[in-house]
C-alpha positions in Angstrom: -20.5 -16.9 -27.4 -17.5 -17.3 -25.2 -18.1 -19.1 -21.9 -15.9 -18.2 -18.9 -13.8 -21.0 -17.4 -13.7 -21.5 -13.7 -12.1 -23.8 -11.2 -13.6 -25.6 -8.3 -14.9 -23.9 -5.1 -12.4 -24.3 -2.3 -13.7 -23.5 1.3 -11.6 -21.0 3.2 -10.6 -22.9 6.3 -9.2 -19.9 8.3 -12.5 -18.0 7.7 -14.4 -21.0 8.8 -12.4 -21.3 12.0 -13.1 -17.6 12.8 -16.8 -18.2 12.3 -16.7 -21.3 14.4 -15.4 -19.1 17.3 -17.9 -16.4 16.6 -21.0 -18.6 16.6 -19.9 -20.5 19.8 -19.1 -17.3 21.8 -22.2 -15.4 20.7 -24.4 -18.4 21.4 -22.9 -18.7 24.9 -23.4 -14.9 25.4 -27.0 -15.1 24.3 -27.8 -18.0 26.6 -26.1 -16.1 29.5 -28.1 -13.0 28.9 -31.4 -15.0 28.8 -30.4 -16.6 32.1 -29.6 -13.3 33.7 -33.0 -11.9 32.6 -34.9 -15.0 33.6 -33.5 -15.0 37.1 -33.8 -11.2 37.4 -30.2 -10.8 38.5 -30.1 -7.2 37.4 -32.2 -4.7 39.3 -35.2 -3.2 37.4 -34.1 0.0 35.8 -34.9 2.1 32.7 -32.4 3.0 30.0 -33.6 5.3 27.2 -37.2 4.7 28.2 -36.9 0.9 28.1 -36.6 -1.5 31.1 -33.5 -3.4 31.7 -35.4 -6.7 31.0 -36.2 -5.4 27.5 -32.5 -4.5 26.9 -31.4 -7.9 28.1 -33.9 -9.6 25.7 -32.8 -7.4 22.8 -29.1 -8.0 23.5 -29.7 -11.8 23.8 -31.7 -11.7 20.5 -28.8 -9.9 18.7 -26.2 -12.3 20.1 -28.3 -15.3 19.0 -28.9 -13.8 15.5 -25.1 -13.3 15.1 -24.5 -16.8 16.2 -27.1 -18.1 13.7 -25.5 -16.2 10.8 -22.0 -17.1 11.8 -22.9 -20.8 12.1 -24.4 -21.0 8.5 -22.1 -18.3 7.0 -19.0 -20.4 7.6 -20.1 -22.7 4.8 -20.4 -20.0 2.2 -16.8 -18.7 2.2 -14.6 -20.0 -0.6 -11.9 -19.1 -3.2 -12.3 -19.9 -6.9 -10.0 -19.4 -9.9 -11.7 -17.7 -12.9 -10.6 -17.0 -16.4 -9.2 -13.6 -15.6 -9.2 -13.4 -11.8 -9.3 -15.2 -8.5 -12.7 -14.8 -6.8 -12.9 -14.7 -3.0 -16.4 -15.0 -1.5 -17.6 -14.6 2.0 -21.2 -14.1 3.3 -20.5 -10.4 3.8 -17.8 -9.6 1.2 -17.0 -10.6 -2.4 -14.1 -9.4 -4.4 -11.8 -10.4 -7.3 -8.1 -10.4 -7.7 -7.3 -9.9 -11.3 -4.4 -11.7 -12.9 -3.1 -8.4 -14.0 -2.7 -7.4 -10.4 -1.3 -10.7 -9.3 2.5 -11.1 -8.9 2.8 -14.7 -7.8 1.1 -17.6 -6.1 3.3 -19.9 -4.1 3.0 -22.5 -1.4 4.5 -22.1 2.1 4.1 -24.0 5.4 2.0 -22.2 8.0 4.7 -22.2 10.6 7.2 -20.6 8.1 4.8 -17.8 7.5 3.6 -17.4 11.1 6.5 -18.6 13.3 5.1 -19.9 16.6 7.9 -18.4 18.6 7.2 -14.9 17.1 3.4 -15.1 17.5 1.4 -14.1 20.6 -0.7 -16.7 22.4 -4.0 -15.9 20.6 -2.4 -16.3 17.2 -0.8 -19.6 18.2 -4.1 -20.8 19.5 -5.8 -19.9 16.2 -3.1 -21.5 14.0 -2.2 -24.5 16.1 -4.5 -26.9 14.2 -2.8 -25.8 10.9 0.9 -26.1 11.8 2.4 -28.5 9.4 -0.1 -27.7 6.7 0.6 -25.8 3.4 -1.1 -22.5 2.4 -1.1 -20.6 -0.9 0.1 -17.0 -0.7 -1.2 -14.8 -3.4 1.1 -11.8 -3.7 -0.1 -8.8 -5.6 0.8 -5.2 -6.6 -2.0 -3.9 -4.3 -5.2 -5.0 -2.7 -8.3 -4.8 -4.9 -10.2 -3.1 -2.0 -9.2 -0.7 0.7 -7.1 -2.9 3.2 -9.2 -1.4 6.1 -12.3 -2.9 4.6 -10.7 -6.2 3.9 -9.4 -6.5 7.5 -12.9 -5.7 8.8 -14.3 -8.8 7.1 -11.4 -11.2 6.9 -9.4 -12.8 9.7 -6.0 -11.2 10.1 -4.3 -14.6 9.6 -5.4 -14.3 5.9 -3.0 -11.4 5.3 0.6 -12.2 4.5 2.9 -10.7 7.2 5.8 -10.4 4.7 4.2 -8.8 1.6 1.0 -7.4 0.1 -0.9 -10.6 -0.3 -3.5 -13.0 1.0 -3.0 -16.3 2.7 -5.3 -19.1 1.4 -5.7 -22.2 3.6 -7.8 -24.8 1.8 -8.0 -28.6 1.9 -6.4 -29.2 -1.5 -3.9 -26.4 -2.2 -2.3 -28.4 -5.1 -5.6 -28.5 -7.0 -6.2 -24.8 -6.5 -2.6 -24.0 -7.5 -3.0 -26.1 -10.7 -6.2 -24.4 -11.5 -4.7 -20.9 -11.1 -1.6 -21.9 -13.1 -3.8 -23.2 -15.9 -6.3 -20.4 -16.1 -3.6 -17.7 -15.6 -1.6 -19.3 -18.4 -4.6 -19.2 -20.7 -5.2 -15.6 -19.8 -1.6 -14.7 -20.6 -2.0 -16.4 -24.0 -5.2 -14.4 -24.7 -3.5 -11.2 -23.7 -0.5 -11.9 -25.9 -2.8 -12.7 -28.9 -4.7 -9.5 -28.4 -1.5 -7.5 -28.3 -0.2 -9.1 -31.5 -3.6 -8.4 -33.2 -3.4 -4.8 -32.0 0.1 -4.4 -33.4 -0.9 -5.9 -36.8 -3.8 -3.4 -37.1 -1.5 -0.5 -36.6 
């Protein structure tokens, strides 16, 4: 029985940075809502049959739950090269980029892809820790899922501004690049052998 070959799991650093922001902001929001309710800073009213205190409690609970999931979810986002695809995993979305769909994988500096002078302040603030680092850009014929869905679950900095592709910022881009090259090459050899076998049968 053939066993599938896989590379290492490489944490997605841009996704982790996004989740770092989410859990901190939602934690702060939850604490503020609890403080507002505790000190009764909002007059007692009813909304949809529930008192304002209950709504504050529910809102605080929701914010704290989001903070909890974001805090732990940041550790479960990674990219991994497979025998016939690149697998991207996040806590809320998993998808594969087949080698058949892939056009190229090449390294580029963050500031070359997202020029600081052409970025707004929020983008510069997000990318500032990564200027000088190298990312891998996976260019493809088309996204494996509806781009609207992908943009809903992935930070916008993970999308290439120059082409149809994803930007992968990881701690060891050379290792991932080597894994993709090796597994992609093996896949191409397998596809070539199958095509030759198919021609011989005809």
